[in-house]
C-alpha positions in Angstrom: -49.0 3.8 -145.7 -47.3 0.7 -144.2 -50.4 -0.3 -142.3 -52.6 -0.2 -145.4 -50.1 -2.4 -147.3 -50.0 -4.9 -144.4 -53.8 -5.1 -144.4 -54.0 -5.5 -148.2 -51.6 -8.4 -148.2 -52.7 -10.1 -145.0 -49.6 -9.3 -142.9 -49.9 -8.7 -139.2 -49.7 -5.0 -138.1 -48.6 -4.4 -134.6 -49.2 -1.0 -132.9 -45.9 -0.2 -131.2 -45.3 2.4 -128.4 -41.5 2.2 -128.6 -39.3 5.2 -129.3 -36.3 3.5 -130.8 -35.7 0.6 -133.2 -34.3 -1.8 -130.6 -37.3 -1.6 -128.3 -39.7 -1.6 -131.3 -38.2 -4.8 -132.6 -38.3 -6.4 -129.2 -42.0 -5.5 -128.8 -42.8 -7.3 -132.1 -40.4 -10.2 -131.6 -41.9 -11.1 -128.3 -45.3 -11.5 -130.0 -44.0 -13.7 -132.8 -43.7 -17.4 -133.1 -41.5 -18.2 -136.2 -38.3 -20.1 -136.8 -36.7 -17.3 -138.8 -36.9 -13.5 -138.7 -35.9 -11.2 -141.5 -35.0 -7.5 -141.0 -34.9 -4.6 -143.3 -35.6 -0.8 -143.3 -38.6 1.3 -144.5 -36.4 2.9 -147.2 -35.6 -0.2 -149.1 -36.9 -1.8 -152.3 -36.7 -5.5 -151.6 -36.3 -7.7 -154.7 -38.9 -10.4 -155.2 -36.4 -13.2 -154.5 -34.9 -11.5 -151.4 -36.6 -13.8 -148.8 -35.9 -17.0 -150.7 -32.2 -16.1 -151.2 -31.8 -15.4 -147.4 -33.7 -18.4 -146.0 -32.1 -21.0 -148.2 -28.9 -20.9 -146.2 -30.6 -22.0 -142.9 -30.6 -25.6 -144.1 -27.1 -25.5 -142.9 -27.2 -25.8 -139.0 -24.0 -23.8 -138.7 -25.7 -20.6 -140.0 -27.0 -18.5 -137.1 -27.6 -15.5 -139.3 -27.1 -14.4 -142.8 -27.1 -11.0 -144.6 -26.1 -9.3 -147.7 -24.8 -6.0 -149.1 -26.9 -3.0 -149.8 -26.5 -0.2 -152.4 -28.6 2.7 -153.6 -31.3 1.7 -156.1 -31.0 2.8 -159.7 -33.7 5.4 -159.4 -32.0 7.3 -156.6 -31.0 10.9 -157.5 -27.5 11.8 -158.4 -26.6 13.1 -154.9 -27.8 9.9 -153.2 -25.6 7.9 -155.7 -22.7 10.1 -154.7 -23.4 9.2 -151.1 -23.5 5.5 -152.1 -20.1 5.7 -153.7 -18.7 7.5 -150.6 -20.1 4.7 -148.4 -18.5 2.0 -150.5 -14.9 3.3 -151.0 -12.1 0.9 -150.7 -10.2 2.9 -148.0 -11.8 5.9 -146.4 -15.1 4.4 -145.4 -14.5 0.7 -145.6 -15.9 0.1 -142.1 -19.5 0.9 -143.1 -20.1 -2.7 -144.3 -22.8 -1.4 -146.6 -21.0 -2.4 -149.7 -19.2 -5.5 -148.4 -18.8 -8.0 -151.2 -16.2 -10.6 -150.2 -15.5 -13.5 -152.6 -17.5 -16.6 -152.1 -21.1 -17.8 -152.0 -21.4 -17.7 -148.2 -18.7 -16.0 -146.2 -18.2 -15.7 -142.4 -18.6 -12.2 -141.1 -18.8 -10.4 -137.7 -21.7 -8.0 -138.6 -24.5 -7.7 -141.1 -26.3 -4.3 -141.2 -29.9 -4.7 -140.1 -31.2 -3.4 -143.4 -30.5 -6.8 -145.0 -30.3 -9.9 -142.7 -32.1 -12.9 -141.3 -31.7 -14.6 -137.9 -32.8 -17.8 -136.2 -35.5 -17.0 -133.7 -34.0 -19.5 -131.2 -30.7 -17.4 -131.2 -32.6 -14.2 -130.7 -34.5 -15.7 -127.7 -31.3 -17.0 -126.3 -29.7 -13.5 -126.1 -33.0 -11.9 -125.0 -33.3 -10.1 -128.4 -32.0 -6.5 -128.9 -30.4 -4.6 -126.1 -33.2 -2.7 -124.3 -33.0 1.1 -124.8 -30.2 0.9 -127.4 -30.7 4.2 -129.4 -28.5 3.2 -132.3 -26.1 0.6 -133.6 -28.6 -1.9 -132.2 -27.9 -4.4 -135.1 -24.2 -4.3 -134.3 -24.8 -5.0 -130.6 -27.3 -7.8 -131.5 -24.6 -9.5 -133.6 -22.1 -9.2 -130.8 -24.5 -10.8 -128.3 -25.2 -13.6 -130.7 -21.5 -14.3 -131.3 -20.8 -14.3 -127.5 -23.1 -17.3 -127.4 -21.0 -19.1 -130.1 -23.3 -18.7 -133.0 -21.9 -17.8 -136.5 -22.9 -15.0 -138.9 -22.5 -15.1 -142.7 -22.9 -12.9 -145.7 -24.3 -13.8 -149.1 -22.6 -11.3 -151.4 -25.0 -11.9 -154.2 -28.2 -11.0 -152.2 -28.2 -7.2 -152.7 -30.8 -5.0 -151.1 -31.5 -1.7 -152.8 -31.4 0.9 -150.0 -32.0 4.5 -150.5 -29.3 6.9 -149.4 -29.8 10.2 -147.7 -29.6 13.2 -150.1 -27.0 15.9 -149.6 -26.4 17.8 -147.6 -28.3 18.2 -144.3 -30.0 14.7 -144.2 -26.8 13.0 -145.2 -24.7 14.7 -142.6 -27.3 14.3 -139.9 -27.4 10.6 -140.6 -23.6 10.3 -140.4 -23.5 12.4 -137.2 -26.1 10.0 -135.7 -23.9 7.0 -136.8 -20.9 8.4 -135.0 -22.8 9.3 -131.9 -24.7 6.0 -131.4 -21.9 3.7 -132.4 -19.4 5.3 -130.0 -21.9 5.1 -127.1 -22.6 1.5 -127.9 -18.8 0.8 -128.1 -18.5 1.9 -124.5 -20.8 -0.9 -123.4 -19.6 -3.5 -125.9 -15.8 -3.3 -126.3 -15.7 -6.1 -128.9 -17.5 -4.0 -131.5 -15.1 -1.0 -131.2 -12.2 -0.4 -133.6 -9.5 2.2 -133.5 -11.0 4.1 -136.4 -14.1 4.9 -134.4 -12.0 6.8 -131.9 -9.6 8.3 -134.5 -12.4 9.9 -136.5 -13.4 11.9 -133.4 -10.2 13.9 -133.9 -10.9 14.6 -137.5 -13.0 17.8 -137.1 -10.5 19.6 -134.7 -7.6 18.5 -136.9 -9.3 20.0 -140.0 -9.8 23.3 -138.1 -6.1 23.2 -137.0 -4.9 22.5 -140.6 -7.0 25.4 -142.0 -5.7 27.7 -139.3 -2.1 26.6 -140.1 -2.6 27.2 -143.8 -4.1 30.6 -143.2 -1.1 31.6 -141.0 1.4 30.2 -143.5 -0.3 32.0 -146.4 -0.4 35.3 -144.6 3.2 34.9 -143.5 4.7 34.3 -146.9 4.7 30.5 -147.0 2.5 30.5 -150.2 4.8 32.5 -152.4 4.9 31.3 -156.0 8.6 30.3 -156.0 7.8 27.8 -153.1 5.3 25.7 -155.1 6.2 22.3 -156.6 9.8 22.2 -155.2 11.6 21.0 -152.1 14.4 23.5 -152.6 14.8 26.6 -150.5 14.4 27.2 -146.8 11.6 25.4 -145.0 10.7 28.0 -142.4 7.6 27.9 -140.1 5.4 29.8 -142.6 6.2 27.4 -145.5 5.7 24.3 -143.3 2.4 25.7 -142.0 1.1 26.2 -145.5 2.5 23.4 -147.6 2.4 20.4 -145.2 -1.4 20.7 -144.6 -1.8 21.3 -148.3 0.1 18.2 -149.1 -2.0 16.2 -146.7 -5.2 17.6 -148.2 -3.9 16.5 -151.7 -3.2 13.0 -150.4 -6.6 12.8 -148.8 -8.3 13.7 -152.1 -6.1 11.3 -154.1 -6.9 8.4 -151.7 -10.6 9.2 -151.8 -10.6 9.2 -155.6 -8.7 5.9 -155.8 -10.8 4.3 -153.1 -14.0 5.4 -154.8 -12.8 4.2 -158.2 -12.0 0.7 -157.0 -14.9 0.5 -154.5 -18.0 -1.7 -154.7 -20.7 0.8 -155.5 -22.6 0.0 -158.8 -23.0 3.8 -159.2 -19.4 4.6 -159.9 -19.1 7.1 -162.7 -16.9 10.0 -163.7 -19.2 12.4 -161.8 -19.8 10.3 -158.6 -16.1 9.4 -158.3 -15.0 13.0 -158.9 -17.3 14.2 -156.1 -16.2 11.3 -153.8 -13.6 13.4 -151.8 -16.3 15.9 -150.9 -18.8 13.3 -149.8 -16.2 11.3 -147.9 -15.1 14.5 -146.1 -18.6 15.5 -145.2 -19.3 12.0 -143.9 -16.1 11.9 -141.8 -16.6 15.5 -140.5 -20.2 14.7 -139.4 -19.3 11.2 -138.0 -16.5 12.9 -136.0 -19.0 15.4 -134.6 -21.1 12.5 -133.5 -18.2 10.9 -131.8 -17.4 14.1 -129.9 -21.1 14.3 -128.8 -20.8 10.6 -127.7 -17.7 11.4 -125.6 -19.7 14.1 -123.8 -22.6 11.6 -123.3 -20.2 9.0 -121.9 -18.7 11.4 -119.4 -22.2 12.3 -118.3 -23.9 8.9 -118.2 -21.2 6.3 -118.7 -22.8 5.4 -122.0 -25.8 3.6 -120.4 -28.4 2.1 -122.7 -31.6 4.1 -122.7 -29.9 7.5 -122.2 -29.9 10.2 -124.8 -31.7 10.2 -128.2 -30.6 9.6 -131.7 -29.9 12.4 -134.1 -32.8 12.0 -136.4 -32.8 13.3 -139.9 -36.4 12.3 -140.6 -39.8 13.5 -139.4 -41.6 10.6 -137.6 -45.3 10.2 -137.5 -45.4 8.2 -134.3 
């Protein structure tokens, strides 16, 4: 009912023929004549002071863009709050930027998620807006283009946007698979936005399968006998190594996930959400890794060109 809301409040409604967010934004931006442009998503609950808290920083000429963190709103269901905690862990998913809350009033940053940010229109025009045909990670690419021109990005940690999280399990994993796929394809075209973790996570699904196979072999071959637990004594034959080394790594993974969730930034940390954090972190990394693997196939086929492929959509679109 977005169109009805626009008409009720006197906002301009633009009929858009585009099939991805980058092209849709470009279609609208080229019809606009404003000094500042604010971006958010259709699954947010913007606070009444959101606009004022963003635009106040543009009195400083050094500010090219400013954004803020986003967390699940208080009325999100428990599963969505678990996803929020998983997104905002200290270690395992720190690269999401969703829950970034550095110390300070206005802090330099290299990327603000498009769900909560504002840009100078002059800078957007200078870089010719979003990358045409970009099927995902378009906000990351835009920030890279703007920084190539020497403009600076900042984050206001206090300007929080309530942003609904996908519910477990199918929508949540589809979204994460799409993140991995679209980000890795974009990384191919824009090397400065790539980090080692984007590539490493692509090996996570096959490593999990390999670890489970090793544990199964070790367990069936005598490596899981009762006298071999909780001790380093005795012979470490292949069966014992195959069972206990992966088991130890799994235990460390769970412990790090718990610790990262407990000291993360999500406001929805509780005994329940932190306890389930290892599961939600695992599902996110498994799905993200699947998306990266899909991206590798896409890159081999097309070279990662913009406009190729389609996002992995977890929602039914009406357009």
